[in-house]
Structures are given as C-alpha cells and as structure tokens.
N, C-alpha and C positions, 0 to 999 in steps of 0.2 A: 804715033799719036796716042795719048792716054785716053782710056775709055772714061765716059762720064760716070761719076759716083752715083750709085743707085740709091733711091729713097725708099725706105721700108717702114711700114707702120704695122705694129702688132697690137691688136685690141683684145684685152684679156690677159692678165699676167699671173694666172694660176699655173699649175704644173705644166699644162700643154703649151700655153703661151710662152713660158720661160724656156721650155724645151726647144721651141722654134727659135727663140732669141739666142740660145746657146749655139745653134748651128752657124749663125752669122758671127757671133763672138769668136768662134774657133776658126773662122775662115781667114785666108791670107788676103782676101779682097777687102777693099775699104768701102764702108757704107755709112749713110746717114740713117740713124735708127730713131724712130719715135715709138714710145710705149704709152698705151692708154688703158686706164682702169679707174673705176670709181674709188678704189682704195690704193691709189698710185703712190701715196706717200711712203708706204712701207718699202716698196721696191726702189723708190727714189733714194731713200736713205741708204739702202744697201748698195746701190750702183752709182752713187753720186761722184765717186772718184775714178770711175772707169775711164781710161784714156785710149781704149782700143779703137773707137770709131772716129770718123771725121766729125760727126755730130751725134749727140745723144740727148733727146728731149723727153719730157714726161708730161702727160696730160691726164686730167681727171675726167674730162669730157671729150667728145668726138672733136678732133681738130678741124679747122675750116680753112679754106683757101690754100690748099696744098696740092702738089703734084706727087703722086706716089707710083713707083714702078711696081710695087707689090704691097698689098694689104692682106694680113693674116687675121682672120676673125676666130679667136680662140675663146669665145664666151660660151655661156650656157645656151641651149637651144631655144629657150623660151623668148629671149630678147634678141636673138640673132637677126631676125628679119627687120625689126624696127631700127637696129643699129645700121644695117646695110642701107636702108632708105635714107637715113640722115647722112651717112658717110658719102654716098654717091651724089646726094643733092649739093653738098658743099665742097666737094673735092674732085680732082681729076685723077682717075684711077686707071691703071693699065692692066694689072693682073690681080686676081683674088685667089687666096687659099682659104677654104672654109673648113672648120672642124666638123666632125659628125657629132651628134645626129643633127641633120640639117635644120628641120623645122618640125614642130609638133602639130601644126595645123595644115590640113590638106590644101586649103586655098592659098596658103603662103607659097607653095611651090609654083603654081601658075602665076601668081602675082610677082614673084621674083623673076621669073622668066620674062615677063612683060617689062619689068623694071630695068633689067640689064640691057634689053634691046633699045632702050631710050638713050643709052650712053655709048656712043660710037668709039670712045677711047678704050673701052674694055676689050682686051684681046683674048684672055683666057680666064676661065673660072674652074678651079680645081678643088676637089674635096679630098681631105687627107684620110683616105682609106687604103688598106694594104693588100686586099685579096688578089686583085689583078696583078699587082707587082710580084707577089710570091709565085703565082702560077706561071708567069712569064719567066721568072728567074730559074725555076726548075725545068722549064721547057716541056711541061706536061700537056700533050695534045691527045684528046680522046675522040672516039667516034660515037658509038651509041651503046646503050645497055650497060653503062657502068654503074657500079654500086659503091657508095662512099659513106664515110662517117667522119665527123669532127668531134673530138672529145676535148672539152675545156678542162684544164687542170683543176680549176676551182670555180666558184660562182662567178657570174658575169655574162649570162646568156644574152640579155638585152643589150648590154654594153658592146659586146663583140659581134652581134648578129649582122650588122651591115658589112663588116669585114668578111665574115664567113659566106654570106650571100654573094658578095663580090667574087669570091673564089668559085662558087658554084656557077655563077653567070659566065665566068671565063671558061670553065670546063665544058659548058654546054653550048658554047659559041653563041651566047646571047639569046638563047631560046626562052620563051615565056615559061612560067612555072607556077606551081601552087604550093601554098604553105599550110601545113596541118599540125595538130598536136593532140596526143591522147591525155596529157596530164599537166597542162600549163598552169602555173600559179603566179599571182601578182605579189611582189614584195616591195618593201621600201628600199630605195637605193641609199648608199652612203651620203650622196649629195642631197641636201634638204630640198623637198619639193619635187623630187623625181622618183621614178620607179625602176624596179629590176624584175627579171623573170626567173622562174625556176621550173625545170622540167625538161622534156625532150621536144624537138621539132623535127618535122620531116619536110624536106624540100624536094619536089619531084616534077619532072616533065618528060617528054617523049624520049629524051636522050639518056636520062639516068636519074638517080636519086641520091640524096644526101641526108643522113640522119645526124642530128646535133644533140650531144649529151653535155649537160653542164655538171660541174662539180664531180668529175670522174675520179678525182684524187690520183690521177696519173702524175708522173714527174714532169711531163711535158704536155703542152697543147699539141694534139696529134691529129693529122689528117690521114685517113686510110682510104685508098682507092683501089678497086679491083676492076680491071678491064682487059679484054683480049687475052685472058690467061696470065696476065701479069699483076703483081701487087706493088703499089706505090705508097710510100709512107713519108710524110713530112712532119718532122718534130721541131718544136720551138721551145727551148729550155728557159730557165729562169734568168740566165745571163744574156738572153736575146740572141742566141746563136741558133741557126737553122741547119738541120741535117736532113738530107733527102736520100731515101733508099729505093732501089728498084730490085724487087725479088730478094729483099733482105740485104742487098749489097749497097754499102754506102757509096754514093756517086758524087755528092756535092755538099760542101759546107760553106755557109755564108752568113753575114750579119743581118739581123732583122732591121727593117728600115725605120729605126727610131727617128723622130723629128730632129733631135739634137745632132744626129749624124747625117741627116738626109736632106733637110729642107733647103739649105742654101745651095747645095749642089743641084738639087732638083730644079730650083728657080733658074740657075745659070743655064742648065741644059735646055730649059723650056723656052728661053728667049729667042732661039733661032731654030725651033723645031715645030713641025705641024703634027707630030705624033699625038693621037687622041688621048694618050695616057696623061698628057699635060693639061687636058681640057675636058675633064670627065664629069662636068656637072649634070648633063642630060642623063648619062648612065646612072649616076648616083641618085639623082632625083627619082628616076623610075624605081630603083631598088628600095629607096627610102619610103616611097609612097606605098609600095607593096607591103612592107613591114608595118607601116602605120595603119593601113586599112585592116590588116589581119589582126593586129593587137587591139584596135578599137572595136573590132567585132566581138572580141572576147571580154574586154574590160572597159569600164567607164573611167574617165579622168586619169588616163595613163600618160605619163610624161617621160619621154626617152631622153637620156643624157647624150 
C-alpha cells in the first residue's frame, strides 16, 4: 500500500526557507509543496517549471483551509508569532519547524505555549538549532568541572549564540546556568532592523564553564573541551565538514546538518519517533529566554535574528 503524499508548507523564501525547500526537492519521496512569502513572485518565476513535486503552489499571504503534515516558519523573528497565530487559526497543522531566533518579546514565549495547547492536532514543535545534534553525534559525555571554549571563525556572536548555548546545555545535562560578559558591544546586523553582538561571553554553572570568542580569525569554528584529563576538539570548516579529535587524535568526520541536506530526512524520522530531539520547543524556549533576558539587561531595543 502506497503511503499518503505529505503536504508541506514553507513560510519565508529567503536563504533558510529555500534551503529547507531544497531538502524536499532532493528527496526521492513525493510531496505537495506550498511556498509562502510577501515577495513570492520572484520565487514563482524561478520555479514555475519545476516538475519534481506532485503539487507546487505559491502564496503571497498565509493560505487558509488546508491540512499540512509539516509547516516550516523561516521568517524573521519579529513577525514569527503573528504568522503562527494566523496560520494555526485557519489551517490544520500536525508538525512545526521554527527557525531561530524564536521571538524577540518575552511574553510571546508563554503566549505561544498557550496557543499551541489549543490545537490538539499539533504533534511536534521543533526549532532548527544544531548544538544538541553535534554533541550527540560526537558522543561527548562529561561529568563535572569541565572547562570549554567556543571560537567563532568570524563575527556572528548573536546569530550563533542559541546554537552554542544548546551545546553547553547538552554538555551540562540541562543544568541551569548564568551568562556574563566583560566586553559586550551592540552592532547593526546585516539584516535591516536587527542587531549583532561583538565581544566575549562566559556561560557557567556547577558542572562547568564555556567561554565564547567571536571573530577569532581561526580557519574553523572550534569547540575546545577539557575534562577528566582529556582534551576534546570539534572543528567545523568552511565546507561544513566536522572533525572531532580526542587528545589530538582524529576520531570522527561527518557533515554539518545543513537544512538542505537534513530537513526532509529529519521530518521522515520524526513521524514515528518520540525522541525529544524531534520536539525541542520547550528546551529552545528556555534557552532563548535566557539569552533574551541577558541581552535586554545590557542593551535597549535589541532585536535578534
């Protein structure tokens, strides 16, 4: 018996939205794909002759009266909550994948939690962050008193912070933590209306500490960890390859989980799994609010992308 064709909606057709789209385009499975963006005509003109999917539709506004097995929200963070409200009100949704940074208003986190509880059809809400994935992939399990650092190859401290914090949270077995900084500066981000950070951050709890350096000018994004007399190094290069070393010995090489290579397979695996990695909203909400409260204690009118 043939399985039912899954209905997918992607809202936001910028670089991240189209990266998610590419994962379904490259799949051997057949899908109905809907793309939604205020500036949809540009994408529509580009993709109008695509024959890959069972159905491919384009919307300038949130579609109504549809059933979706998966909706991916790849918009900017400022409008994400209002889009979700409208989406859920007028459609039947089973699963959600949200891009980071989730929301820029603290109240929106509790409001969204209440909102999704109203819709019994929703099975899983996942946020596209990669810290936990990488720590599980390398199999790094620590006890206490570890010392770690994460060095960003170039600028992008605010952009990458939720991912790095997700790594720390995995290393410390979900312990609470504090964030501090001796030299944080507010910058304008490349995306209009949003902000970036420059400087160093220290993440610390009873199990260990992680110091984050931006713009290190290293060739790779690099995680260093010292624990129990061992040194662990994870490097991510420009080609999105990951290299893991234990005491300077290379033990594992794997691909970074780019959306274009990862999303469709992630969705398929999630359908019949109760693994919390496929349903990480509560975890990511907690981490996001910690970041937001810290940054807003330092700066006024700061918008995270």
